[in-house]
Structure formats: C-alpha cells, structure tokens
C-alpha positions as CSV (number, residue, x, y, z in Angstrom):
1,X,-159.9,-145.0,85.2
2,X,-157.1,-143.6,87.4
3,X,-153.6,-144.7,86.7
4,X,-150.9,-145.3,89.3
5,X,-148.7,-142.6,87.6
6,X,-151.3,-140.0,88.6
7,X,-150.3,-140.6,92.2
8,X,-146.5,-140.7,91.8
9,X,-144.4,-137.7,93.0
10,X,-143.6,-135.1,90.3
11,X,-140.3,-133.4,90.2
12,X,-140.7,-129.6,90.2
13,X,-137.0,-128.7,90.4
14,X,-133.6,-130.5,90.8
15,X,-130.0,-129.6,91.3
16,X,-126.7,-131.5,91.8
17,X,-123.3,-130.6,92.9
18,X,-120.4,-131.5,95.2
19,X,-121.9,-135.0,95.8
20,X,-125.4,-133.7,96.7
21,X,-128.6,-134.4,94.7
22,X,-131.5,-132.2,95.8
23,X,-135.0,-132.4,94.5
24,X,-138.2,-130.6,95.1
25,X,-141.2,-132.9,94.7
26,X,-144.9,-132.5,94.6
27,X,-147.1,-135.4,95.8
28,X,-150.5,-135.2,94.0
29,X,-152.1,-137.9,96.2
30,X,-152.1,-135.6,99.2
31,X,-151.0,-132.3,97.5
32,X,-147.8,-132.2,99.7
33,X,-144.3,-130.9,98.9
34,X,-141.0,-132.4,100.0
35,X,-137.4,-131.7,99.4
36,X,-135.1,-134.8,99.1
37,X,-131.4,-134.7,99.7
38,X,-129.1,-137.6,98.7
39,X,-125.5,-137.1,99.9
40,X,-123.1,-139.4,98.0
41,X,-120.2,-138.5,100.3
42,X,-122.0,-139.7,103.5
43,X,-124.4,-142.1,101.8
44,X,-127.3,-140.4,103.6
45,X,-130.7,-139.7,102.2
46,X,-133.4,-137.6,103.8
47,X,-136.8,-136.2,103.1
48,X,-138.0,-132.8,104.4
49,X,-141.8,-132.1,104.3
50,X,-142.2,-128.4,103.5
51,X,-145.1,-125.9,103.5
52,X,-145.8,-124.3,100.1
53,X,-144.6,-120.9,101.3
54,X,-141.2,-122.3,102.3
55,X,-140.7,-124.8,99.4
56,X,-138.3,-122.8,97.3
57,X,-136.3,-121.7,100.3
58,X,-136.1,-125.2,101.6
59,X,-134.9,-126.4,98.1
60,X,-132.1,-123.7,98.2
61,X,-131.2,-124.3,101.8
62,X,-132.2,-127.9,102.7
63,X,-129.7,-128.3,105.6
64,X,-131.2,-125.4,107.4
65,X,-134.6,-127.0,107.1
66,X,-133.4,-130.4,108.0
67,X,-131.9,-129.1,111.2
68,X,-135.2,-127.5,112.3
69,X,-137.3,-129.6,114.6
70,X,-140.0,-131.1,112.3
71,X,-142.0,-134.1,113.6
72,X,-142.7,-135.2,110.0
73,X,-139.1,-135.2,108.8
74,X,-137.4,-138.6,108.2
75,X,-133.8,-139.4,108.1
76,X,-132.9,-142.7,106.4
77,X,-129.6,-144.2,105.4
78,X,-129.2,-144.9,101.7
C-alpha cells in the first residue's frame, strides 16, 4: 500500500537569513526539483522549477533563476 507521505516533497537543503527562507525540494511523484523562496519583507513566495544540473546553483542564487524566463515558474503572493 502506498502512503500519501511517499508523494510529498522532500527537503534536500534549506537556508534562512535577512528575511528570506530558501528551500530545495525534490518531488518524488514526478521526480522534479524546485527551489522555493519566501520573502518575509515583501510577503512574496515563489517557486522555481529547476533542472537537476542547475539545482544547487538555483538554490544559491534563486533571484537569478527567478528573473530568467521560465514558462513553468509561478509567482504567488503569500
């Protein structure tokens, strides 16, 4: 029997500072990676889908990847 927890995103890395909370997540349901950024100063939250080969770079520099045109990126207010 498969549990719902098996499909939940798994945190691979996280860092916080200066009002930013940045997480690198793996989504086992579709084997995808995303970087999430929560900005407490502006109350914004966004998700950046990233390719495996760029995951760590996107985690270290999320605003550079958020600025790049990506049809799958989502910008949501918190």
